NUBA-735638 format. One record per atom (N, C-alpha, C): y negated, z negated, x negated; residue number from 1; atom name. Coordinates in nm, 2 decimals. Layout:
<sites>
SITE      y      z      x   i at
SITE      Y      Z      X NUM CA
...
</sites>
This chain:
<sites>
SITE      y      z      x   i at
SITE  11.27 -13.49   1.67   1  N
SITE  11.28 -13.65   1.59   1 CA
SITE  11.17 -13.65   1.50   1  C
SITE  11.14 -13.75   1.47   2  N
SITE  11.00 -13.77   1.42   2 CA
SITE  11.08 -13.82   1.23   2  C
SITE  11.02 -13.79   1.15   3  N
SITE  11.06 -13.81   1.01   3 CA
SITE  11.01 -13.95   1.02   3  C
SITE  11.15 -14.02   0.90   4  N
SITE  11.16 -14.18   0.87   4 CA
SITE  11.12 -14.16   0.70   4  C
SITE  11.08 -14.31   0.68   5  N
SITE  11.08 -14.32   0.51   5 CA
SITE  11.18 -14.38   0.45   5  C
SITE  11.27 -14.43   0.58   6  N
SITE  11.42 -14.48   0.53   6 CA
SITE  11.56 -14.40   0.45   6  C
SITE  11.60 -14.44   0.42   7  N
SITE  11.73 -14.36   0.33   7 CA
SITE  11.82 -14.35   0.44   7  C
SITE  11.88 -14.29   0.37   8  N
SITE  11.95 -14.23   0.54   8 CA
SITE  12.11 -14.33   0.49   8  C
SITE  12.12 -14.37   0.41   9  N
SITE  12.20 -14.51   0.43   9 CA
SITE  12.16 -14.59   0.46   9  C
SITE  12.21 -14.76   0.50  10  N
SITE  12.23 -14.83   0.47  10 CA
SITE  12.21 -14.95   0.34  10  C
SITE  12.12 -15.00   0.28  11  N
SITE  12.13 -15.05   0.18  11 CA
SITE  12.17 -15.22   0.16  11  C
SITE  12.24 -15.22   0.06  12  N
SITE  12.29 -15.36   0.06  12 CA
SITE  12.16 -15.45   0.03  12  C
SITE  12.16 -15.58   0.01  13  N
SITE  12.08 -15.66   0.02  13 CA
SITE  11.99 -15.67  -0.12  13  C
SITE  12.11 -15.67  -0.22  14  N
SITE  12.05 -15.66  -0.40  14 CA
SITE  11.98 -15.49  -0.43  14  C
SITE  12.06 -15.40  -0.31  15  N
SITE  11.97 -15.28  -0.30  15 CA
SITE  11.82 -15.31  -0.28  15  C
SITE  11.82 -15.34  -0.20  16  N
SITE  11.71 -15.34  -0.09  16 CA
SITE  11.54 -15.43  -0.14  16  C
SITE  11.65 -15.56  -0.22  17  N
SITE  11.52 -15.62  -0.35  17 CA
SITE  11.49 -15.51  -0.45  17  C
SITE  11.60 -15.46  -0.54  18  N
SITE  11.57 -15.39  -0.64  18 CA
SITE  11.48 -15.28  -0.56  18  C
SITE  11.48 -15.21  -0.44  19  N
SITE  11.38 -15.12  -0.45  19 CA
SITE  11.23 -15.14  -0.39  19  C
SITE  11.24 -15.24  -0.34  20  N
SITE  11.07 -15.31  -0.29  20 CA
SITE  11.05 -15.35  -0.48  20  C
SITE  11.15 -15.42  -0.54  21  N
SITE  11.08 -15.46  -0.68  21 CA
SITE  10.98 -15.26  -0.73  21  C
SITE  11.13 -15.20  -0.76  22  N
SITE  11.04 -15.09  -0.80  22 CA
SITE  10.93 -15.02  -0.69  22  C
SITE  10.90 -15.05  -0.59  23  N
SITE  10.78 -15.01  -0.48  23 CA
SITE  10.66 -15.07  -0.53  23  C
SITE  10.67 -15.24  -0.57  24  N
SITE  10.60 -15.28  -0.65  24 CA
SITE  10.53 -15.26  -0.72  24  C
SITE  10.62 -15.22  -0.88  25  N
SITE  10.56 -15.16  -0.98  25 CA
SITE  10.53 -15.06  -0.92  25  C
SITE  10.55 -14.91  -0.89  26  N
SITE  10.51 -14.85  -0.83  26 CA
SITE  10.32 -14.80  -0.79  26  C
SITE  10.33 -14.93  -0.72  27  N
SITE  10.20 -14.96  -0.65  27 CA
SITE  10.06 -15.03  -0.75  27  C
SITE  10.13 -15.13  -0.85  28  N
SITE  10.09 -15.17  -0.90  28 CA
SITE   9.99 -15.09  -1.01  28  C
SITE  10.09 -15.00  -1.04  29  N
SITE  10.12 -14.87  -1.13  29 CA
SITE   9.92 -14.81  -1.10  29  C
SITE   9.95 -14.79  -0.96  30  N
SITE   9.83 -14.66  -0.92  30 CA
SITE   9.76 -14.72  -0.87  30  C
SITE   9.78 -14.88  -0.88  31  N
SITE   9.63 -14.92  -0.85  31 CA
SITE   9.55 -14.96  -1.02  31  C
SITE   9.62 -14.99  -1.10  32  N
SITE   9.60 -15.01  -1.24  32 CA
SITE   9.52 -14.84  -1.28  32  C
SITE   9.59 -14.77  -1.25  33  N
SITE   9.51 -14.62  -1.30  33 CA
SITE   9.41 -14.61  -1.23  33  C
SITE   9.38 -14.68  -1.09  34  N
SITE   9.23 -14.62  -1.02  34 CA
SITE   9.15 -14.68  -1.08  34  C
SITE   9.13 -14.81  -1.21  35  N
SITE   9.05 -14.81  -1.31  35 CA
SITE   9.02 -14.77  -1.42  35  C
SITE   9.09 -14.68  -1.44  36  N
SITE   9.12 -14.54  -1.56  36 CA
SITE   8.94 -14.51  -1.53  36  C
SITE   8.85 -14.55  -1.59  37  N
SITE   8.70 -14.49  -1.63  37 CA
SITE   8.69 -14.34  -1.58  37  C
SITE   8.77 -14.29  -1.67  38  N
SITE   8.78 -14.09  -1.69  38 CA
SITE   8.91 -14.05  -1.59  38  C
SITE   8.75 -13.96  -1.49  39  N
SITE   8.86 -13.89  -1.38  39 CA
SITE   8.98 -13.80  -1.43  39  C
SITE   8.96 -13.71  -1.57  40  N
SITE   9.08 -13.66  -1.57  40 CA
SITE   9.17 -13.72  -1.64  40  C
SITE   9.13 -13.79  -1.69  41  N
SITE   9.29 -13.93  -1.79  41 CA
SITE   9.31 -14.00  -1.65  41  C
SITE   9.24 -14.05  -1.55  42  N
SITE   9.32 -14.07  -1.39  42 CA
SITE   9.39 -14.02  -1.31  42  C
SITE   9.34 -13.87  -1.33  43  N
SITE   9.43 -13.78  -1.21  43 CA
SITE   9.59 -13.73  -1.31  43  C
SITE   9.56 -13.73  -1.48  44  N
SITE   9.70 -13.73  -1.57  44 CA
SITE   9.80 -13.84  -1.54  44  C
SITE   9.70 -13.94  -1.54  45  N
SITE   9.75 -14.05  -1.53  45 CA
SITE   9.87 -14.07  -1.39  45  C
SITE   9.82 -14.01  -1.30  46  N
SITE   9.85 -14.07  -1.15  46 CA
SITE  10.00 -13.96  -1.13  46  C
SITE   9.92 -13.88  -1.20  47  N
SITE  10.01 -13.69  -1.17  47 CA
SITE  10.15 -13.78  -1.27  47  C
SITE  10.16 -13.81  -1.39  48  N
SITE  10.29 -13.86  -1.45  48 CA
SITE  10.34 -13.93  -1.37  48  C
SITE  10.26 -14.08  -1.32  49  N
SITE  10.31 -14.21  -1.24  49 CA
SITE  10.41 -14.12  -1.11  49  C
SITE  10.34 -14.03  -1.06  50  N
SITE  10.40 -14.03  -0.93  50 CA
SITE  10.52 -13.90  -0.95  50  C
SITE  10.54 -13.83  -1.12  51  N
SITE  10.59 -13.73  -1.12  51 CA
SITE  10.75 -13.83  -1.16  51  C
SITE  10.75 -13.87  -1.27  52  N
SITE  10.82 -14.00  -1.30  52 CA
SITE  10.88 -14.03  -1.19  52  C
SITE  10.87 -14.09  -1.10  53  N
SITE  10.91 -14.15  -1.00  53 CA
SITE  10.95 -14.10  -0.88  53  C
SITE  10.93 -14.01  -0.84  54  N
SITE  10.98 -13.92  -0.82  54 CA
SITE  11.09 -13.83  -0.81  54  C
SITE  11.10 -13.81  -0.99  55  N
SITE  11.20 -13.72  -1.04  55 CA
SITE  11.35 -13.85  -1.08  55  C
SITE  11.29 -13.99  -1.06  56  N
SITE  11.44 -14.07  -1.08  56 CA
SITE  11.46 -14.17  -0.95  56  C
SITE  11.40 -14.09  -0.81  57  N
SITE  11.45 -14.18  -0.68  57 CA
SITE  11.59 -14.14  -0.64  57  C
SITE  11.59 -14.06  -0.68  58  N
SITE  11.77 -14.04  -0.65  58 CA
SITE  11.88 -14.08  -0.76  58  C
SITE  11.82 -14.17  -0.85  59  N
SITE  11.87 -14.21  -0.92  59 CA
SITE  12.01 -14.31  -0.86  59  C
SITE  12.13 -14.32  -0.86  60  N
SITE  12.19 -14.45  -0.83  60 CA
SITE  12.28 -14.55  -0.94  60  C
SITE  12.27 -14.51  -1.09  61  N
SITE  12.35 -14.61  -1.19  61 CA
SITE  12.24 -14.68  -1.23  61  C
SITE  12.33 -14.86  -1.16  62  N
SITE  12.22 -14.98  -1.18  62 CA
SITE  12.18 -14.97  -1.29  62  C
SITE  12.26 -14.98  -1.45  63  N
SITE  12.21 -14.96  -1.52  63 CA
SITE  12.12 -14.93  -1.59  63  C
SITE  12.13 -14.79  -1.55  64  N
SITE  11.99 -14.66  -1.61  64 CA
SITE  11.88 -14.72  -1.48  64  C
SITE  11.91 -14.76  -1.38  65  N
SITE  11.80 -14.79  -1.31  65 CA
SITE  11.69 -14.99  -1.34  65  C
SITE  11.82 -15.00  -1.42  66  N
SITE  11.77 -15.16  -1.47  66 CA
SITE  11.68 -15.12  -1.61  66  C
SITE  11.73 -15.02  -1.69  67  N
SITE  11.65 -14.95  -1.79  67 CA
SITE  11.51 -14.90  -1.76  67  C
SITE  11.51 -14.77  -1.62  68  N
SITE  11.38 -14.74  -1.63  68 CA
SITE  11.25 -14.82  -1.52  68  C
SITE  11.35 -14.95  -1.47  69  N
SITE  11.25 -15.07  -1.45  69 CA
SITE  11.17 -15.13  -1.58  69  C
SITE  11.29 -15.20  -1.65  70  N
SITE  11.21 -15.22  -1.79  70 CA
SITE  11.07 -15.14  -1.84  70  C
SITE  11.14 -15.03  -1.83  71  N
SITE  11.01 -14.95  -1.91  71 CA
SITE  10.92 -14.89  -1.85  71  C
SITE  10.92 -14.92  -1.69  72  N
SITE  10.77 -14.88  -1.62  72 CA
SITE  10.74 -15.03  -1.66  72  C
SITE  10.76 -15.12  -1.67  73  N
SITE  10.70 -15.28  -1.63  73 CA
SITE  10.62 -15.21  -1.81  73  C
SITE  10.69 -15.20  -1.84  74  N
SITE  10.64 -15.23  -2.00  74 CA
SITE  10.54 -15.12  -2.03  74  C
SITE  10.51 -14.97  -1.97  75  N
SITE  10.41 -14.88  -1.91  75 CA
SITE  10.33 -14.96  -1.82  75  C
SITE  10.34 -15.03  -1.76  76  N
SITE  10.19 -15.11  -1.65  76 CA
SITE  10.14 -15.19  -1.77  76  C
SITE  10.20 -15.25  -1.83  77  N
SITE  10.18 -15.35  -1.91  77 CA
SITE  10.07 -15.30  -2.03  77  C
SITE  10.17 -15.22  -2.09  78  N
SITE  10.04 -15.15  -2.18  78 CA
SITE   9.92 -15.04  -2.18  78  C
SITE   9.92 -15.02  -1.98  79  N
SITE   9.79 -14.96  -1.96  79 CA
SITE   9.71 -15.04  -1.93  79  C
SITE   9.74 -15.19  -1.86  80  N
SITE   9.68 -15.26  -1.85  80 CA
SITE   9.61 -15.34  -1.97  80  C
SITE   9.65 -15.35  -2.06  81  N
SITE   9.59 -15.38  -2.20  81 CA
SITE   9.49 -15.30  -2.22  81  C
SITE   9.53 -15.20  -2.26  82  N
SITE   9.46 -15.04  -2.28  82 CA
SITE   9.33 -15.07  -2.17  82  C
SITE   9.34 -15.06  -2.09  83  N
SITE   9.20 -15.08  -2.00  83 CA
SITE   9.14 -15.24  -2.04  83  C
SITE   9.19 -15.31  -2.05  84  N
SITE   9.15 -15.49  -2.08  84 CA
SITE   9.04 -15.46  -2.24  84  C
SITE   9.12 -15.36  -2.34  85  N
SITE   9.07 -15.35  -2.45  85 CA
SITE   8.93 -15.27  -2.41  85  C
SITE   8.93 -15.18  -2.35  86  N
SITE   8.84 -15.05  -2.31  86 CA
SITE   8.74 -15.18  -2.26  86  C
SITE   8.73 -15.23  -2.18  87  N
SITE   8.60 -15.29  -2.13  87 CA
SITE   8.59 -15.43  -2.20  87  C
SITE   8.61 -15.49  -2.35  88  N
SITE   8.59 -15.56  -2.41  88 CA
SITE   8.49 -15.48  -2.48  88  C
</sites>
């Protein structure tokens, strides 16, 4: 049987939307990290982002998930601001 990327249980609509939001943040984070000019920094940030998302992927507490989404958005915004300043 082929491996699937779907979770083992069905998600509610709310959970599905939350999952899509998290995946979008993750993709935006990786896209933004690709714009980091220094290769060593880029690798460090990419590994950090992957580790953080993997470490928290099994979290089920809704309050904790909301808090982590807020933190991830703040990290993404800070990275984008830093890159914009570096280009100025």
